[in-house]
Structures are given as C-alpha cells and as structure tokens.
N, C-alpha and C positions, 0 to 999 in steps of 0.2 A: 834634751829634756822635753817630754811631751805630757800634756794634760788634756782633759776633755772639758769643753765648755758648751753646754747646750747641745751635746751630741757631736760637736765639731772637734777636730784634733787641733790643739793649739801648741805650737812649739816656740821655744826661745830661739828665735831666728839667729840672733847675734852669736849665741853659743854654738849652734849647729854650724854656721858658716865658719866660725873660728876653728872648729874641729876639722872641717873639710880642708881648710887652708893648712892646718897643722899635719895633714897626712892621713886623715880618716875619711876616705871617700864614701865609705858605707853610711856615714852620718847624713849624707845628702838625701837618703831615702826618706828621712823625716820630713824634709821640705817638699818632696814629691808627693807624699801621702797627704800632707796638710793642704796643698794647693791644687791638686789635680782636678777636683770638682769644679772650682771656679774657673780654672784655665780652660777646661773643655766647654763650659758654659759660655765663656767669652769667645772662644773660637767659633762655636756654632752661631752665636748671636751676631758675630761679625761676618758670617757667610762661608765658613770653612766646610760646612755640610758633612758629608760622609768622611771627609779627610780630617775632621777635627782631632781625633785621637792621634793621628800621625803628626799633625801640626803641633800639638801639645808635647808629644814625645821629643820632637826636634827642638822645640823651644826650651825644654828642660835640659837637653844636651848642650845647647848654646849657652844657657844660663850657667850651667856647671863650668863650661870652658871659660866663661868670662868672670867667674867669682873673684879672680885676682884683681879685677878692675872695679868690683862692687864697692860702693862708697860706704865706709863704716858709719853706722847709725841710721842709714836709710832703711826704708821698709822694703821687704823682699817682694811682696805681692804686686804692687804697681810696677816694679821693675820687671818682674816676670811677665806681667800682662802686656807690657810694651813690646816684649819679644814675641809673645803670642800674636799680638796685633800685626807685627811686621811679617811673621811667618804666614799668617792668614792672608794678608794682602798679596804676598808672593804666590800663594797657592791659588787664590782666586784669579790673579792675572794670567797664570799659566793654564788655568782650567779650560777645557774645550767648550764648556757651556756654563752660564751663570745659573745658580740655583734659583728656584722659584720662591715666591713669598710663602706659599703654602708649605714648601719643604723646610724653609727656615723656621717658620712657626712651629712645625712639628718637632724639628730637631731641638729647638730652644726649650720647648716644654719637656721633651724627653730627657734633656741633659740634667735638669734639676727642677722638679715640680715646685711651683710657687704657691699652689693652693693645697692646703691640708686635705687628706682624704676624708676627714670627718666634716668638712665644710658642707653647708647647706647646698644641695644640688643647684638651686636657682642662683645662689650667690656665685658658685663655681662657674656656672654657665655665663653669667654676666662678666666675671673676671676674664674668662677665656675670650669672650667677644671683645672686651676692651683691649686685651693684649694683642689680638689679631688686628684690630683697628690701628693700634699704635704702630705695629710693625709695618702695616700698609702705608701709614703716614711717613714713617722713617724712610721708606724707599724713595720718597719725593724730596728728601733733603740732600744737600751736598754731603760728600764723604766726611768733611770736618764736623759738620753739624750732627750727622748721624753718629759719629764716634763719640762726641762729647755727651750726647743724650744717653747713648748705650752704656757708657761707663758710669755716669752719675745715677741713672735710674734703673736700668735693667740689671746692672751688676752691683748697684747700691754702694758705689765707692764715694768717699767724701771728696771735697774740692782739692785738698793737697794730694791725695792719692791719684785723682784723675789727672792733675797737672803732671805728676811724676810719670804716670803710665803713658801719657801722650807726648811727654817731652815739651810741654808748653808752659809758659809763665802762668801763674795763677790768674793774673789779670786777663790773659788771653782766654783761659778756660771760662772765666766769668762772662766776658763779652760775647764769646761764641755761643755759650749756653743760653744767654739772654736772647740772642738773635734766633737760635734754633727753637726755643720755647715760644717765641712770638709767632714763628711760622707754624709750629704745631698747634698753637691755640686757635689759629684760623681754620685748621683742618679738624681739630678735635676740641670741642668746647670744654671737655673735662680737664684739659691741660692748662686752663686759666690759673688754677691754684698753684701748679708747678711753676708757671711763669713768674708769679709773684714771689715764690720761694727763691727761684733762681736770681731774681732781681735784687733780693735782699743780700744774698751771699753770706758767707761765714768766714771771718778772718781768724 
C-alpha cells in the first residue's frame, strides 16, 4: 500500500515486508521507490561519490536477502541506512583515492536539493556557504562523530532512528553527538544552538 505525503511516497512497510516474505518479491519495489532518495543522499554524504548508486543498489539487494532476519515492528529506513553505511565504508576503503571535500559537497547537493528554487538568492547563497563550512568541519572529526552528526542533521533522522542505523545504544548516540557538537561549536559558531539541542536530547 502506497500513499503520498508532501510529495513523498509513503508505504506501509510492515505490509510490504509481509508480502515479500509471503512470496511476492515484486512488492519490494515499493520499498525501493520509497527509500532510494535518502539512501543515495546518505551514500553520497558519507563519501561514496560516483559509486553512490551502485552502493545503494547493493544495499537494497543485501536488505532484500536479509528480510528474513528483519525484526518485526522495526523501522525499515534506519535498518537500510545501516547497510548503506557499511557498503559505503567498504567502497571508500577499496577506492584508489579519497574523494575531495568539494566533490562531496557537490554530490550531496546534487543528490537532494535542500534549498527551494524559489528561495531568495542571498539566502540560498548563505545556506550553501554554511553547508560547505559544515562539511569542511565534519572532515576534521573522527569517523564516529562524523557519522552521528551526518545522520542526525544532514539526513534529519531522530535519535532512535540514528541509534538503529548506527547500531549503537541511544545513550551512546547522545554522548557521541554531544562531544561531536562541542567540537563543531569550536569550529562553527552557528553550531552552538545545535549543541544545546543535542545536550537536551529527546527520550
């Protein structure tokens, strides 16, 4: 079952997964259509670069093959993105060269524009400048801190989704996010508000 919400495809994931498990593999296409956008955005934000689409395709195949082990009642998106993150890491580790910051910024913006076309040009320029500065600062963090900030703020996932995607306890997500935001606040003054938000947390 599919519906549209604000232009996004929304599927009843439990129903679709049950259909696939019951012998309707074609139903899996609904999950692919619903989550391809954010999966590619995640792969590119995490450094997959030109290989992002291949990474995502492989992630969907692995997710399909693992549906028998998928926990009933769990959310599909963070589980899928954990597979995307693993595939991205494998791709980056075996790549001949690391992608540049400029390439990552361009790929991330191309994957899913965050600024409406109707936005004021001055505002759009400022947002682009801030995003570039953020990505530059993220490059100075450890992999764990970069991942938690990317999932929470660039991919706009909530704390439980981030915990599931990264395979960490929620307390670990909160503590690592706090440390990451403190480091970013020293590099980017605008991150002071996010640091306060991260410190408060949401149970």
